[in-house]
C-alpha positions in Angstrom: -27.8 222.9 68.8 -26.1 223.0 72.3 -25.7 219.7 74.2 -26.4 221.6 77.5 -29.9 220.4 78.8 -30.4 223.7 80.5 -29.9 225.6 77.3 -33.2 227.2 76.0 -34.9 225.3 73.2 -35.0 226.9 69.7 -38.6 228.0 69.0 -40.3 227.4 65.7 -41.6 230.4 64.0 -44.6 229.8 61.7 -46.4 232.5 59.7 -50.0 233.0 60.6 -52.9 234.3 58.6 -52.3 237.7 60.0 -48.6 237.5 59.0 -47.4 237.5 62.7 -45.2 235.1 64.4 -47.0 232.6 66.5 -46.1 232.2 70.1 -44.7 229.1 71.7 -46.9 226.0 71.2 -48.4 224.7 74.4 -47.0 221.4 75.8 -49.1 218.5 74.8 -50.7 216.6 77.7 -51.0 212.8 77.7 -53.0 210.8 80.3 -51.3 207.4 79.8 -54.7 205.9 79.2 -54.8 203.6 76.1 -57.4 204.6 73.6 -59.7 201.9 72.4 -60.9 201.5 68.9 -64.6 200.8 69.1 -65.7 201.6 65.6 -66.0 205.2 66.3 -63.1 207.6 66.3 -61.7 208.6 69.6 -62.5 212.0 70.6 -59.8 214.5 70.0 -59.5 218.2 70.4 -57.7 220.4 68.0 -57.5 224.0 67.6 -58.0 225.1 64.0 -56.1 228.1 62.9 -57.6 230.7 60.6 -56.6 231.3 57.0 -55.0 228.8 54.5 -54.0 226.2 57.0 -54.8 222.6 56.4 -57.3 222.6 59.1 -55.5 219.9 61.0 -52.7 222.0 62.5 -50.2 220.9 59.8 -48.3 223.6 57.8 -49.1 224.0 54.0 -46.7 222.2 51.6 -43.9 224.2 50.0 -44.5 225.1 46.3 -41.3 223.4 45.1 -42.5 220.1 46.6 -45.8 220.4 44.8 -44.2 221.1 41.5 -41.5 218.4 42.0 -44.2 215.8 42.5 -46.0 217.0 39.3 -42.8 216.9 37.3 -42.0 213.5 38.6 -45.4 212.2 37.5 -44.9 213.9 34.1 -41.6 212.2 33.6 -43.0 208.8 34.5 -45.9 209.3 32.2 -43.7 210.5 29.3 -41.4 207.6 29.8 -44.3 205.2 29.7 -45.6 206.9 26.5 -42.2 206.7 24.8 -41.6 203.2 25.9 -45.0 202.2 24.6 -44.4 204.0 21.3 -41.0 202.4 21.0 -42.4 199.0 21.7 -45.1 199.6 19.1 -42.5 200.8 16.6 -40.3 197.8 17.3 -43.3 195.5 16.9 -44.3 197.1 13.6 -40.7 196.9 12.5 -40.4 193.3 13.5 -43.7 192.4 11.7 -42.5 194.2 8.5 -39.1 192.4 8.3 -38.8 189.7 5.7 -36.3 186.9 6.3 -34.2 186.6 3.1 -33.3 183.3 1.4 -29.6 182.4 1.2 -29.5 182.8 -2.6 -30.7 186.4 -2.2 -27.7 187.5 -0.1 -25.7 190.3 -1.3 -22.5 188.7 0.0 -20.0 191.2 -1.2 -18.9 193.7 -3.9 -15.5 193.0 -5.4 -13.1 195.9 -5.7 -11.5 196.9 -9.0 -8.0 198.2 -9.6 -7.7 200.7 -12.4 -4.9 202.2 -14.5 -4.2 205.9 -14.2 -7.1 206.9 -16.5 -9.5 205.6 -13.9 -11.4 203.7 -16.7 -9.2 200.9 -17.8 -9.4 198.0 -15.3 -6.3 196.3 -14.2 -8.0 193.5 -12.3 -10.7 192.7 -9.7 -10.1 191.9 -6.1 -12.4 189.6 -4.2 -13.9 187.6 -7.0 -16.3 185.2 -5.2 -15.7 181.5 -4.9 -18.8 180.0 -3.3 -20.8 176.8 -3.6 -23.9 176.3 -1.3 -24.2 172.8 0.3 -26.9 171.4 2.5 -26.7 171.0 6.2 -26.5 167.2 5.8 -23.4 167.6 3.5 -21.6 169.5 6.2 -19.4 167.4 8.5 -20.3 167.3 12.2 -16.8 168.5 13.0 -17.4 171.9 11.3 -20.7 172.3 13.1 -19.3 171.5 16.5 -16.2 173.7 15.9 -18.1 176.8 14.8 -20.6 176.6 17.7 -17.9 176.0 20.3 -15.9 178.9 19.0 -18.5 181.5 18.1 -21.7 180.8 20.1 -21.8 178.1 22.7 -25.5 178.8 23.5 -26.5 178.6 19.9 -28.8 175.5 20.3 -30.7 177.1 23.2 -30.7 180.8 22.7 -33.5 182.8 20.9 -31.1 184.2 18.3 -30.1 187.2 20.4 -27.8 187.6 23.3 -29.1 190.7 25.1 -26.0 191.2 27.2 -23.8 190.6 24.2 -25.8 193.1 22.1 -25.6 195.7 24.8 -21.8 195.2 25.0 -21.5 195.5 21.2 -23.5 198.7 21.3 -21.3 200.1 23.9 -18.1 199.2 22.2 -19.1 200.3 18.7 -21.1 203.5 19.5 -19.5 204.7 22.7 -15.9 203.5 22.4 -15.7 203.5 18.7 -14.4 199.9 18.5 -15.7 197.4 16.0 -17.8 194.7 17.7 -19.9 192.2 15.8 -23.1 190.4 16.8 -22.7 188.0 19.7 -24.6 185.0 18.4 -24.2 183.0 15.2 -27.7 184.2 14.2 -26.7 187.8 14.6 -23.5 187.3 12.7 -25.6 185.6 9.9 -27.9 188.6 9.8 -25.0 191.1 9.7 -23.8 189.5 6.5 -27.1 190.0 4.9 -27.3 193.7 5.5 -23.8 195.0 4.8 -21.3 192.2 4.8 -19.4 193.8 7.6 -19.9 194.9 11.2 -22.8 197.2 12.0 -21.7 200.2 14.0 -24.7 202.4 14.7 -27.6 202.0 17.2 -30.4 201.7 14.6 -28.4 199.1 12.7 -27.8 197.1 15.9 -31.5 197.2 16.8 -32.5 196.1 13.3 -29.9 193.4 13.5 -31.3 192.1 16.8 -34.9 192.2 15.5 -33.9 190.3 12.3 -32.1 187.7 14.4 -35.2 187.2 16.5 -37.3 186.9 13.3 -34.9 184.4 11.8 -34.8 182.3 15.0 -38.6 182.2 14.8 -38.9 181.3 11.2 -35.9 179.1 10.6 -34.7 176.0 12.4 -31.3 176.0 14.1 -30.0 173.7 11.4 -31.1 176.1 8.7 -29.5 179.0 10.4 -26.2 177.2 10.9 -26.2 175.9 7.3 -26.9 179.4 6.0 -24.2 180.9 8.2 -21.6 178.3 7.1 -22.5 178.9 3.4 -22.0 182.7 3.7 -19.1 183.2 6.0 -15.8 184.3 4.4 -12.8 182.0 5.1 -10.1 183.9 3.1 -8.5 182.9 -0.2 -11.5 184.2 -2.0 -13.6 181.4 -0.5 -17.2 182.1 0.7 -18.8 179.2 2.5 -17.3 176.0 3.9 -17.4 174.1 0.7 -15.2 176.7 -1.1 -13.0 176.9 1.9 -12.4 173.2 2.0 -11.3 173.3 -1.6 -9.2 176.4 -1.2 -7.2 175.2 1.8 -7.3 171.4 1.5 -8.3 170.5 -2.1 -11.2 168.4 -0.8 -15.0 168.6 -0.3 -16.3 169.9 3.0 -17.8 166.5 3.8 -14.3 165.1 3.9 -12.9 167.6 6.4 -11.3 166.1 9.5 -11.7 167.5 13.0 -8.3 169.1 12.9 -9.0 170.7 9.5 -12.4 172.0 10.7 -10.8 173.5 13.8 -8.2 175.3 11.7 -10.8 176.8 9.3 -13.0 178.0 12.2 -10.0 179.5 14.0 -9.0 181.9 11.2 -12.6 183.2 10.6 -12.1 186.5 12.5 -9.1 187.4 10.2 -8.8 184.8 7.5 -6.2 186.4 5.2 -4.0 187.6 8.0 -4.2 184.2 9.8 -3.9 182.0 6.8 -1.2 179.4 7.8 0.8 180.5 4.7 0.9 184.0 6.0 1.1 183.5 9.8 1.5 179.9 10.8 2.0 180.8 14.5 -1.3 182.7 14.8 -3.1 180.0 12.8 -1.9 177.3 15.1 -2.7 179.4 18.2 -6.3 179.8 17.0 -6.5 176.1 16.1 -5.6 175.2 19.7 -8.3 177.7 20.9 -11.0 176.0 18.9 -10.0 172.5 20.0 -10.1 173.6 23.6 -13.5 175.1 23.1 -14.7 171.9 21.6 -13.6 170.0 24.7 -15.4 172.6 26.9 -18.6 172.0 25.0 -18.3 168.2 25.1 -17.8 167.9 21.3 -14.4 166.3 21.9 -12.9 164.4 24.7 -9.6 165.4 26.1 -8.1 162.3 24.7 -9.5 163.0 21.2 -8.2 166.6 21.5 -4.7 165.5 22.4 -4.6 163.3 19.4 -5.1 166.2 16.9 -2.2 167.3 14.7 -2.1 170.7 13.0 -3.0 170.2 9.4 -1.0 171.2 6.3 -2.7 173.5 3.7 -2.2 173.6 0.0 -0.7 176.6 -1.9 -3.1 179.3 -2.8 -3.2 180.8 -6.3 -5.7 183.0 -8.0 -5.2 182.6 -11.8 -7.8 185.2 -12.7 -6.2 188.1 -10.7 -2.5 187.6 -10.1 -1.3 185.9 -13.3 1.6 187.5 -15.3 3.3 190.8 -14.6 0.1 192.5 -13.8 -0.2 190.4 -10.6 2.7 192.4 -9.1 0.8 195.7 -9.8 -2.4 194.4 -8.2 -0.6 193.1 -5.2 1.3 196.4 -4.8 -2.0 198.4 -5.0 -3.6 196.1 -2.4 -0.6 196.5 0.0 -0.7 200.3 -0.4 -4.4 200.5 0.4 -3.9 198.3 3.4 -1.0 200.5 4.5 -3.4 203.5 4.7 -5.1 201.8 7.7 -8.5 202.4 6.1 -9.3 198.8 5.2 -8.2 195.3 5.9 -7.7 192.9 3.0 -11.0 191.3 3.7 -12.8 194.7 3.5 -11.0 195.6 0.3 -12.1 192.4 -1.3 -15.7 192.8 -0.2 -16.4 196.6 -0.2 -16.8 197.4 -3.9 -13.9 199.9 -3.9 -12.4 201.6 -7.0 -8.7 201.8 -6.6 -7.1 204.1 -9.2 -3.4 203.7 -9.6 -0.7 205.9 -11.1 0.2 203.2 -13.6 0.1 204.5 -17.2 -1.1 201.7 -19.5 1.1 202.8 -22.4 4.1 203.0 -20.1 3.5 199.6 -18.6 3.0 198.0 -22.0 6.3 199.6 -23.2 8.2 198.2 -20.2 6.8 194.7 -20.5 7.6 194.7 -24.3 11.2 195.9 -23.7 11.8 193.1 -21.1 10.2 190.5 -23.4 12.5 191.6 -26.2 15.6 190.8 -24.1 17.7 188.0 -25.6 16.1 184.7 -24.6 19.3 182.7 -23.9 19.6 183.9 -20.4 19.5 181.7 -17.2 16.0 180.8 -15.9 17.2 182.2 -12.6 17.7 185.7 -14.0 15.5 188.4 -12.6 14.7 191.8 -14.1 13.4 194.8 -12.2 12.2 197.8 -14.2 10.3 200.9 -12.9 9.6 204.5 -14.0 8.8 207.3 -11.6 7.6 210.8 -12.3 10.3 213.2 -11.2 8.0 215.9 -9.8 5.5 213.8 -7.9 7.0 210.3 -7.3 4.1 208.6 -9.1 5.1 205.2 -10.3 4.0 205.2 -14.0 5.2 201.6 -14.7 6.6 198.7 -12.8 7.9 195.3 -13.9 8.3 193.1 -10.8 8.6 189.9 -12.6 7.2 187.7 -15.4 4.5 185.9 -13.3 3.4 186.7 -9.8 2.0 183.1 -9.4 5.4 181.7 -10.1 7.5 184.1 -7.9 5.5 186.0 -5.3 8.3 188.5 -4.7 8.2 191.9 -6.4 11.7 192.5 -8.0 11.2 196.3 -7.8 9.8 196.7 -4.2 10.9 193.6 -2.3 14.1 192.2 -3.8 17.5 193.9 -3.4 20.5 194.2 -5.6 24.0 195.6 -4.9 24.0 199.1 -6.4 27.5 199.2 -7.9 28.6 202.6 -9.4 25.0 204.0 -9.3 26.1 205.3 -5.9 28.8 207.6 -7.3 26.5 210.5 -7.9 25.9 210.7 -4.1 29.6 211.3 -3.6 29.5 214.0 -6.3 26.6 215.8 -4.7 28.4 215.6 -1.3 31.5 217.2 -2.8 29.7 220.0 -4.6 27.7 220.7 -1.5 31.1 221.1 0.4 32.4 223.6 -2.3 34.5 221.1 -4.3 33.9 222.0 -8.0 33.6 219.7 -10.9 37.0 220.8 -12.2 38.7 219.3 -9.1 41.4 216.9 -10.2 42.7 213.6 -9.0 45.4 211.2 -10.0 43.3 208.3 -11.2 45.7 205.5 -12.2 44.9 201.8 -11.9 45.9 199.7 -8.9 46.2 202.6 -6.5 46.6 201.9 -2.8 44.2 204.2 -1.1 43.1 204.9 2.5 40.5 202.5 3.7 41.4 199.6 1.4 43.6 196.6 2.1 44.1 195.9 -1.6 44.9 198.2 -4.5 41.8 199.8 -6.0 41.4 199.0 -9.7 39.7 200.7 -12.6 37.6 198.9 -15.2 39.9 197.4 -17.8 43.0 198.2 -15.8 43.0 201.7 -17.3 45.3 204.4 -15.7 43.8 207.8 -16.5 46.5 210.0 -15.1 45.1 213.4 -13.8 41.4 213.8 -14.5 38.6 216.0 -13.2 35.3 214.9 -11.7 33.4 215.3 -15.0 35.7 212.8 -16.7 35.8 210.6 -13.6 32.0 210.4 -13.7 31.8 209.9 -17.4 34.1 206.9 -17.3 33.1 205.7 -13.8 36.7 205.9 -12.5 37.0 204.0 -9.3 40.3 205.4 -8.0 39.2 209.0 -8.4 35.8 208.4 -6.6 37.4 206.5 -3.7 39.7 209.5 -3.1 36.8 211.9 -3.4 34.9 209.9 -0.8 37.8 209.9 1.5 38.1 213.7 1.1 34.4 214.5 1.8 33.9 211.7 4.3 32.1 208.4 3.8 29.6 209.2 6.4 28.6 212.4 4.5 28.2 210.3 1.3 26.0 207.9 3.1 23.9 210.8 4.5 23.5 212.2 1.0 22.2 208.9 -0.3 19.7 208.8 2.6 18.7 212.4 2.0 18.1 211.6 -1.7 15.8 208.7 -0.8 17.8 205.6 -0.1 16.4 204.1 3.2 18.7 204.3 6.2 18.2 200.6 6.9 19.3 199.5 3.4 21.3 196.3 3.5 25.1 197.0 3.8 24.7 200.8 3.7 27.7 201.7 5.8 29.9 204.7 6.2 33.2 203.4 4.8 35.1 204.2 1.6 33.5 201.3 -0.3 30.1 203.0 -0.1 30.9 204.9 -3.3 31.5 201.7 -5.3 28.0 200.5 -4.3 28.4 197.9 -1.6 24.9 198.7 -0.4 22.0 196.6 -1.7 18.9 198.7 -2.1 15.5 197.9 -3.6 15.3 199.2 -7.2 12.3 201.4 -6.2 14.6 203.1 -3.7 17.2 204.0 -6.3 14.6 205.2 -8.7 13.2 207.4 -5.9 16.6 208.8 -5.0 17.4 209.6 -8.7 14.0 211.3 -9.0 15.3 213.7 -6.4 18.2 214.5 -8.8 16.0 214.7 -11.8 13.7 217.2 -10.1 16.5 219.6 -9.3 17.0 218.5 -5.6 13.3 218.3 -4.6 12.4 215.0 -2.9 9.1 213.2 -3.1 8.1 209.7 -2.1 7.3 207.0 -4.7 3.7 205.8 -4.6 1.3 203.8 -6.8 -2.2 204.4 -5.4 -3.7 207.8 -6.4 -7.3 207.5 -5.3 -9.7 205.1 -3.6 -13.4 205.5 -4.0 -16.0 203.6 -2.1 -18.9 201.7 -3.6 -20.9 204.9 -4.1 -18.1 206.6 -5.9 -17.2 208.8 -2.9 -13.5 209.4 -2.5 -12.2 207.9 0.7 -8.5 208.3 0.0 -6.5 210.7 -2.1 -2.7 210.6 -2.1 -1.0 213.9 -1.2 2.2 214.7 -2.9 4.7 216.2 -0.4 7.7 218.0 -1.9 10.8 218.9 0.1 13.9 220.7 -1.3 16.8 218.7 0.1 19.7 219.8 -2.2 20.7 223.1 -3.7 19.5 223.5 -7.2 22.9 224.6 -8.5 24.6 221.6 -6.9 22.2 219.3 -8.7 22.6 221.2 -11.9 26.4 220.4 -11.8 25.7 216.8 -10.8 23.3 216.4 -13.7 25.8 217.9 -16.1 28.4 215.3 -15.1 25.8 212.5 -15.4 24.9 213.7 -18.9 28.4 212.9 -20.0 27.8 209.2 -19.1 25.0 209.1 -21.7 26.8 211.2 -24.3 30.2 209.6 -24.2 30.4 207.0 -21.5 28.9 203.6 -20.5 25.3 204.8 -21.1 25.8 205.9 -24.6 23.2 203.5 -26.0 20.5 205.7 -24.4 21.7 208.8 -26.4 20.1 207.3 -29.5 16.7 208.6 -28.2 17.8 212.2 -29.0 16.8 213.7 -25.7 18.7 215.4 -22.8 19.3 212.3 -20.7 21.5 211.9 -17.6 22.2 208.6 -15.9 24.6 206.1 -14.4 25.4 202.5 -15.0 26.4 200.2 -12.2 27.8 196.7 -11.9 28.6 194.9 -8.6 31.6 192.9 -7.8 31.7 189.6 -9.7 28.9 190.7 -11.9 26.2 189.7 -9.5 24.0 192.7 -10.4 23.9 195.2 -13.3 22.0 198.5 -13.4 21.2 201.5 -15.5 19.3 204.4 -14.1 18.6 207.3 -16.5 16.3 210.3 -16.4 15.1 213.4 -18.1 13.8 216.4 -16.2 10.3 214.7 -16.2 10.8 211.0 -15.6 13.2 208.5 -14.2 13.7 204.9 -15.3 15.6 202.2 -13.4 16.5 198.8 -14.7 18.3 196.2 -12.6 19.4 192.6 -13.4 20.5 190.0 -10.9 20.5 186.2 -10.7 19.3 184.0 -7.8 20.4 180.4 -7.3 18.3 177.4 -6.3 19.2 178.0 -2.7 18.1 181.7 -2.8 21.6 183.1 -2.8 22.7 185.7 -5.3 25.1 184.4 -8.0 27.1 185.8 -10.9 24.9 186.6 -13.9 25.4 184.1 -16.6 26.4 185.7 -19.9 23.9 185.8 -22.7 22.9 187.8 -25.7 26.4 187.7 -27.2 27.9 189.8 -24.4 31.1 188.6 -22.8 29.8 189.7 -19.4 26.6 191.4 -18.2 27.3 194.9 -17.0 25.1 198.0 -16.6 26.1 199.2 -20.0 24.8 196.0 -21.7 21.4 194.5 -21.2 20.2 197.0 -18.6 20.9 200.0 -20.8 19.4 198.1 -23.8 16.1 197.5 -21.9 16.1 201.1 -20.6 16.5 202.5 -24.1 13.8 200.2 -25.6 11.2 201.0 -22.9 11.9 204.7 -22.6 11.5 205.4 -26.3 7.7 205.2 -26.4 7.4 206.6 -22.9 9.4 209.8 -23.7 7.1 210.4 -26.7 4.5 211.4 -24.2 6.6 214.2 -22.9 7.8 217.4 -24.7 11.6 217.7 -25.0 13.0 219.6 -22.1 16.6 220.6 -21.4 18.4 220.3 -18.1 19.5 223.5 -16.3 22.9 224.7 -17.5 26.1 223.8 -15.5 26.3 226.2 -12.6 30.0 225.8 -11.7 29.5 225.8 -8.0 32.5 225.4 -5.7 36.2 225.7 -6.2 38.2 223.6 -8.6 41.2 222.0 -6.8 43.9 221.4 -9.4 47.0 219.2 -9.3 50.4 220.3 -10.4 51.6 218.5 -13.5 53.5 215.3 -12.7 55.2 212.6 -14.5 52.2 210.3 -14.1 51.9 207.3 -16.3 50.3 207.8 -19.7 46.7 206.7 -19.6 46.5 203.1 -20.8 43.8 201.7 -22.9 45.0 198.1 -22.6 42.6 196.1 -20.6 43.7 193.6 -18.0 42.9 189.9 -18.5 39.2 189.1 -18.2 39.7 187.0 -15.0 39.7 189.8 -12.4 38.1 190.7 -9.1 36.5 193.7 -10.7 33.0 194.1 -12.0 33.7 195.6 -15.5 31.3 198.0 -17.0 32.2 198.6 -20.7 30.5 201.2 -22.7 29.2 200.3 -26.2 32.4 201.9 -27.6 35.9 202.1 -26.3 35.6 204.3 -23.3 39.2 205.4 -23.4 38.8 207.0 -26.8 35.4 208.5 -26.3 35.4 212.2 -26.9 35.6 214.2 -23.8 33.8 217.6 -23.6 36.0 220.5 -22.7 35.4 221.5 -19.1 33.8 224.9 -18.6 36.0 227.3 -16.8 37.8 224.6 -14.9 41.2 225.9 -16.0 40.5 229.3 -14.6 38.9 228.3 -11.4 40.1 230.0 -8.2 43.0 228.3 -6.3 41.8 226.3 -3.4 42.0 227.8 0.0 44.6 226.6 2.5 42.0 224.5 4.2 41.3 222.5 1.0 43.3 219.5 -0.1 45.3 220.4 -3.3 46.6 217.0 -4.1 44.9 213.6 -4.4 45.7 211.5 -1.3 48.7 209.3 -2.0 48.7 205.6 -1.8 49.0 205.2 2.0 48.1 201.7 2.8 45.3 201.6 5.3 43.0 199.9 7.3 39.6 198.7 7.5 38.0 197.9 4.2 37.2 194.5 2.9 38.3 192.7 -0.3 35.8 194.3 -2.6 37.8 196.6 -4.8 35.9 197.9 -7.7 32.4 198.2 -8.9 32.5 200.5 -11.9 
C-alpha cells in the first residue's frame, strides 16, 4: 500500500448472488449523538443483500475455517476420550496390582558356567547370601545414609517422583541410557519385577503404579526395611545384614556411621567400587554419602569431619572359586564382561548360561599331570599350563594355579615369565621369510664375541659345535648360531615376527636387540601358546579365547564367539620351521615328548639364572604350553630351587615331563596327523671348511651365568638327521652373507649371555 494520502484506496471486491462485482461501499455517516440503551434496541438501518449472505452484511465464512473448527473440536474430543480411557485403564491396572511380600521376591537368577559340552557345570556365579532382618534391627546410620544418598524426599513423597519418572523415561526410551527409578520405593519395586532397570514405557508406568500402591499399603518403615533387605551390595551379599558380614564380619546392627556410608556409597556399582577393587572410587563415594547426610541433617559437620574411611575384610567365596577351577570361572567371567554385554552384577543375577571351550577330559588331564609333579619343590613355585586348539584358538584346558582363593592371579593369563629359547623359532621364521634356507651354516663355537654383546656368548654346557646348519642349531638350541642369525636378519624383524605370530607388542622387555632371540622378553604363557598355535596351524593366526556361547535365562543366545583366521606366514616357511622344531623332540632337549609316538614339534626354553623354564609343544591339531617360575616373598622372581632329583630346573626337565604327562590323554582324542613335509624354501648359505675347533662335549663347571637346558640324553651325541638337499643348495647371491659374522666386539647389549 502506498504511503501517499492522495493515492486512490484499494477497493474490496466481493462476489454477489448474481456473481458480479459489487460497487464501492457508501461511506458510513455518523451523527456524533450517543445512543442510549433503554431496554429496546436502537434503531438501525441495514441493507440486506440477496442470496446466501448472512443477512447482516457480513461475508460468509470460508470452508477451510469451518472444517478447521470441526477438526479442532474432534481432536479435543478424541483426546478427552483417550485420556479418559487411559485413566480408566490405569485405575483398573492399579486396582488389580497386588503388592508382594518380601519373601516372594524373585531377587535374582544365578548364572552357570559350563564345560565345552554345554551340560557339565563348572560352577555357579551369583549364589545368594541373604538374611532378612527387621526394621528395628537396622542401625539408624544405614537408614539415614540410604535416604540421604538415594531419595531425600522419601519420608514425605507418595512413592513416585513424577519429574524423576519423566526424566527416566526420556533417558531410557529416547536416549537409550539406563536410568532407574527416582525414589527408594520405585527402586524397591524395580527389584521385584526384573531385578534390573526397567527400560520401556509400559514397564515404567507399571513401576510407578506399583510404587503408588506400595506407598498406600505399606508404611515408610516397611518400604525402607524391604528395600534394605533386597538391595545388592556386591560380594554375593543381598541385603544389609549379608553386606555387613561380607565387608566387616559383623551384624548390621553393629555398623558404624562410617561403615554404613561406605556400603551405601557403592550401591550403584558394588563389585566395581568394592574398596578391594577400587579404593579411590569407594572413598569418593563414601565422602559423597557423608556430605549428603550433613545436607539432610542426619549428621552435623563436626560429626562428619570425625569420620575415618573404614577397612574391609578380604572376600572369598569358597563355593565358587576354590581350587584350580576358580581360575577358569574367573576367566569366563572376565571374558563375558569384556564383551560389554553385561556387568558383573548383571552376570551374577541374570540367569545366564556361559558355555566355555574347556574340555573336561583335557582339564582333568592337565590337573593330574601337575599334581604328579615331584612334591619336594619350593612353596613359591608356580606352574602355568594351557592347551589351545591350533585352528580356532579355543582354550581347551588351563591350569592357572592350585587354588584361586590362595593366589588370585592366573599364572596363564596374568603372570609373566622370561621366555628363554622359546623365542628362537621366531628368528627361524624371519630367516626363512627372507630367503635364508635351513641348510645355512654358522660357526657355532662356545664363548664367541658377537655383535651386540659386551661379553662372549656361550652355549649350554660350553659346547663348541663348529660349523652347523640351522636344523642342528635348532635341535640343540645353539645360542651362538642364533645370535648370528638374528644379527643377519635384523633384531627388529625378529621382534615383528613374534608380534605377528601372536606375542603382544607391549610384552615386558620385548625389544629389538640381539638378545631377543635368547628370550629376554617376558610374555604371558597364553601369549606364547597363541603364537605357537600360529605355527601349528601352518601360519594362520587366530586369537585364544575361552567363552564360546552365552545364553540368557530363556536359552536364547546373546553371544557367540566368532573365530577369525588370518594367514600371516607363508605355509612353506612354516613347514620348514616345523621340520626344524620336530628335531628338538626327536633328538634334542624335548626328547621326552617323543615317547607319545606322534608327530610333535616344540621348543624348550630356560631363562638366565634358571628363573623360568618352558616347554611348548604341538601337533597339527593342538598346542600345549608349560611354564615354571618361582616368586619370592617380596613378589620378585627368583631362581627356581632344584627338586625332583634334577640338578637344575630347565625346560627339558619338569616342564617337558608335565607336558608329556598331560598331553598323552589329550592326544588320544585326536587322530594321528603328520606335519607337512619340509619345503626347502630359500637358499642355503654355506661356509668354506675351516680349521675350527672340534666340537667339544665337555661341559663347563656348573657355576655359570648361563641358563642350561640339558636334554634327557647327552645332546652332543644325539643322532642328527641328514639334511635334505642342503649340500646341493644353490650358492648364495652376492647380496647374501656367505660367512658367519666374526667376533667383532660391539656395543649395546646387557650382561645376559645365554638362555638355551
